[in-house]
C-alpha positions in Angstrom: 62.4 50.8 -64.4 60.9 47.4 -65.0 63.1 44.4 -65.2 62.4 41.4 -67.4 60.4 38.8 -65.5 59.6 41.1 -62.6 56.0 41.3 -61.2 54.4 44.6 -60.5 51.2 45.0 -58.5 48.8 47.8 -59.2 46.1 48.6 -56.7 42.9 50.4 -57.4 40.3 51.3 -54.7 36.7 51.3 -55.9 33.9 51.9 -53.3 36.2 50.6 -50.6 37.4 47.5 -52.5 41.0 46.8 -53.2 41.8 45.4 -56.6 45.2 43.9 -57.4 46.2 43.6 -61.0 49.2 41.9 -62.5 51.4 43.9 -64.9 53.7 42.2 -67.4 55.3 39.8 -65.0 56.0 36.1 -64.7 57.1 35.8 -61.1 54.7 34.7 -58.3 52.7 37.1 -56.1 54.2 37.7 -52.7 53.2 35.3 -49.9 51.8 38.1 -47.8 49.4 39.5 -50.4 46.3 40.8 -48.8 47.4 40.8 -45.2 45.5 43.4 -43.2 43.3 44.4 -46.1 39.7 44.1 -45.1 36.4 44.3 -46.9 33.8 46.9 -45.7 32.0 44.8 -43.0 28.4 45.5 -42.5 27.6 46.6 -46.1 27.3 43.0 -47.4 24.3 40.8 -46.6 25.1 37.2 -45.5 23.6 34.6 -47.9 21.7 31.6 -46.4 21.6 28.7 -48.8 21.9 25.0 -49.5 23.4 23.1 -52.4 21.2 22.4 -55.4 21.0 18.6 -56.0 19.4 19.1 -59.4 22.6 20.7 -60.7 25.1 18.3 -59.0 27.5 16.3 -61.1 27.0 12.5 -60.4 30.4 12.3 -58.7 29.4 14.7 -56.0 27.7 13.3 -52.9 25.6 15.8 -50.9 24.9 15.6 -47.2 21.3 15.1 -45.9 21.1 18.8 -45.0 22.5 19.8 -48.4 25.1 22.0 -46.8 28.2 19.9 -47.6 29.5 17.7 -50.4 32.3 15.3 -51.0 33.8 13.5 -54.0 32.7 10.0 -54.9 34.8 7.8 -57.2 31.7 6.1 -58.6 29.1 8.1 -60.4 25.6 8.0 -58.9 22.7 7.0 -61.0 21.0 10.4 -61.3 18.5 11.8 -63.9 20.2 13.7 -66.6 18.0 16.8 -66.3 18.8 20.0 -68.2 20.2 21.7 -65.0 22.7 19.1 -64.1 26.5 19.4 -64.8 27.1 16.1 -66.5 30.9 16.3 -67.1 32.4 19.0 -64.9 32.3 18.0 -61.2 30.5 21.0 -59.9 27.1 22.3 -58.8 25.3 25.5 -57.9 23.9 26.9 -54.7 20.1 27.4 -54.2 20.4 31.2 -54.1 19.9 33.4 -57.1 21.4 36.9 -56.8 20.2 39.7 -59.1 21.2 42.8 -57.1 22.9 44.1 -54.0 26.1 43.1 -52.1 26.3 39.6 -50.6 28.8 37.2 -49.1 29.0 33.5 -48.0 31.7 31.4 -46.4 32.8 27.9 -47.2 35.0 25.5 -45.2 37.5 23.7 -47.4 40.0 20.9 -46.9 43.8 21.4 -47.5 44.2 17.8 -48.8 41.5 17.9 -51.5 41.0 19.8 -54.7 38.3 22.5 -54.7 37.0 25.7 -56.3 34.4 28.2 -55.1 33.0 31.3 -56.6 30.0 32.4 -58.7 28.4 31.5 -62.0 25.8 33.0 -64.2 22.4 31.2 -64.3 23.1 30.4 -68.0 26.5 28.7 -67.4 27.0 25.7 -69.6 25.8 22.4 -68.0 26.7 19.7 -70.5 30.1 18.5 -71.6 33.3 20.3 -70.5 33.0 24.0 -69.6 35.3 27.0 -69.5 35.9 27.7 -65.8 36.7 31.4 -66.2 34.8 34.6 -66.8 34.4 33.9 -70.5 32.5 30.7 -69.5 30.4 32.7 -66.9 32.4 31.6 -63.9 34.5 33.7 -61.4 36.2 31.4 -59.0 39.2 30.6 -56.7 40.7 27.1 -57.0 43.0 25.0 -54.9 44.6 22.3 -57.1 47.2 20.0 -55.3 49.7 22.4 -53.8 48.6 25.5 -55.8 46.1 28.2 -55.1 44.9 30.2 -58.2 42.3 32.5 -59.5 40.5 31.2 -62.6 41.3 34.3 -64.7 42.5 34.3 -68.3 45.2 33.1 -68.0 45.1 31.7 -64.5 46.6 33.8 -61.7 48.7 31.8 -59.2 48.4 32.9 -55.6 51.1 31.4 -53.4 50.3 32.0 -49.7 52.0 31.1 -46.4 49.3 28.5 -45.8 46.1 27.4 -47.5 43.0 29.1 -46.1 40.5 26.7 -44.4 37.6 29.1 -44.6 36.9 31.1 -47.7 34.6 34.2 -47.9 33.1 34.9 -51.3 32.0 38.5 -51.6 29.8 39.7 -54.5 29.0 43.3 -55.4 26.4 42.8 -58.1 26.0 46.5 -59.0 29.7 47.2 -58.7 30.6 44.2 -60.9 33.2 42.8 -58.4 33.9 39.4 -57.0 36.5 39.0 -54.2 37.8 36.2 -52.0 39.0 36.5 -48.4 40.6 34.3 -45.8 37.7 34.4 -43.4 39.9 33.6 -40.4 41.7 36.9 -40.6 39.7 39.0 -43.2 42.8 39.0 -45.5 42.1 39.7 -49.1 43.2 36.8 -51.3 42.1 38.0 -54.8 39.7 40.4 -56.5 38.7 39.8 -60.1 38.9 42.8 -62.5 35.7 44.8 -62.5 33.0 43.7 -64.9 29.3 44.3 -65.5 26.6 42.0 -64.1 23.8 44.2 -65.2 20.7 42.1 -65.9 22.5 38.9 -65.0 21.3 36.2 -62.5 24.2 34.9 -60.5 24.5 31.9 -58.2 27.1 30.4 -55.9 29.3 27.8 -57.7 31.2 24.9 -56.2 33.7 22.4 -57.7 35.5 19.3 -56.3 37.8 16.6 -57.8 39.5 13.6 -56.3 39.6 11.6 -53.1 39.5 13.5 -49.8 37.9 16.5 -51.5 35.0 18.0 -49.7 33.6 21.3 -48.6 30.9 22.7 -46.4 28.8 25.9 -46.5 29.3 27.7 -43.2 26.2 28.6 -41.1 
């Protein structure tokens, strides 16, 4: 019998994936969520990409090789082209995905604020955007001392320690986006299954505040 305020986890396996859903609870997820749960290695193609400077918010400073970025307090003087995020401090990766299973890994800093995930090609670029599936974004965010999935409402994911290397896994046909701690293959979170049929998807990255930076792993 359920008790008021108690969290229940429901697990569903779909094509080898583990999906964890929240059921009428207010308590936090257990700190060992995902330990020992691995994605099906070998069935996902590794994505090679760089960061797209034409989409970068003016507060984001890209490295010369366009594989890392950091926060800048002063906005850069950049052309306000249609692709650029002018208000939300984010950018896209230079890799459009229209089918198949893919993954990429990102090194993140514990001290900063960051979010990584995927976005549709038609995600809003101007003014503030909705950073959730309704806004065309599926992402994991670290904000101060909290780790959360940008669901509706947000799902808080307390862990024993913050991961330093995130693996983003996308199954386009299966309609699933999952996040793993790449250091031990532990599942952090899987978004509820959706449909990406006919959609063009791209890697999505967000930073905010001093000491915030990230890098795409080789």
